[in-house]
C-alpha positions, 0 to 999 in steps of 0.5 A: 509485475503482470498488467492484471496485478497492477490494475488491481493495485490502481483500483486499491489506490483509487478506492481508498482515495475516494472512500469516506473518512475512517473506512481505509483500514477496512479496505486495506483489510479486505485487500490485504493480498495486494499489500506488498513492496510492489503496491507500495511503488505502484503508490508512489508512481501514482503519487508522483503522476498526480503531482505532475498534473498538478493535483497535490491534495492526494499526493502527502496522503498517499506518500504517508499512507505508503509510508505507514504500510512500508512499515507494517510490511517491515514488521510483518517480515520481521514478525514472520522471520522471527517466528521462522527462526524460532521454530529452528530452536 
């Protein structure tokens, strides 16, 4: 994973943590090209770093968001794979 992409992930995480309640879907939609398994790993690393600093407030939120995004990615992959396989018939 390159430095520039990692920084983009961190910027997105920080934007999500500081946005007004309810703005998360808009932010995620605008940055969907960054939503991938590497982003989820960076979210977990970020949450772990906050936890180690004793800043536990956003940790559960970040981990919950990562779990939801993981489910979204799984569904997206299943649907894409299904469409790809369906086109073979």
